[in-house]
Residue, then its C-alpha position, 0 to 999 in steps of 0.5 A: m499500500f503506497r499513496g492510497s493504492l495497492h501496488w505489486h511487481l508483475k512476475q514473468h517467467g523467464t524474463e525480467s519485468n518492468m511493469i507495476v500493476v497499481f490499483d487505486t482504492t478510491t477510485e477502484s480502477f487499475k493502471q500500470m507503471h514502469a519499474p526499473v528493469v530488475f532481476r526476476h526476483a522483485k519485492l516492492f516495499e515502502m520506507d519513509g514515504v518513498l516506493g522501493v524495489s529489491s531484487r536479487n539475481d538467480v543465485g541470490s548472492i547480490i540484492n539490488i535496490w532502487e527508489l522512486q524519485d518521482y512518482e508522477s514520472q515514474v523515474w526510478t534511481f538506483k540506490c545501492k547493491i548488496e552482496l550477500p557473504v555466500n561463504e560465510i553463511k554456509v560455514l556459519c549454518r554448516q550447509i551447501d545448499n544453494y537456495w535461500y530466500a532473501v527479503v528487504m524491508p524498512g526498519d528504524g530509518e534503514l533497510l533491514v535485510l533478512v535471509q533465510y537459509a536452511e533453518w536459519l534466520l539472519h539479519l545482514d546490514m546494507d553492506g552485506k555484513l552479518v549483524a545477527s542470526f536465529h537458528q530454529r526449525d520451520v523459520t521463515a523470512t517475510q515482508l509482512q508487517l503488523k502495525q498498530t493504530l492510535v485511533p481509538h475505535t467504538f468497539f474497544p471498551d473505555g480505558y482499553a490499551v494495547n499490550a496492557v495487563p488484562q484486568i481480571 
């Protein structure tokens, strides 16, 4: 969700894609907009009021980040390239598998890189350096986020507070 519209990057099998489908939730209409030419594995995200695209190459060792500088003119600029420390990850996880799943998402004013590899979830910084690791069966990296609202709704009881200790 960005600027009151839903956006998603079109995936095309066997080729690179440079189109984004936009659904305007107010007018309930669709349109297309140009995206940067990216690797096939592209994900959209929003950070600090800017739409971004992260894409990784087929082997997952490189992630490119693009920012939409001008929404109306659909002007994209290349922000950075993140090279994942493939050998370091394989040694840490004691795995030789060549498949991992990486997502880029906003967090505290900077981008977070989460890599799922075997039974590990790894947090890397924008320079591709390992920040933290978590070992757990069935762990999954996702771009889905939960957000709380500060809007008081009429269906909440008076004095209700999120994360407060329930009164018995």
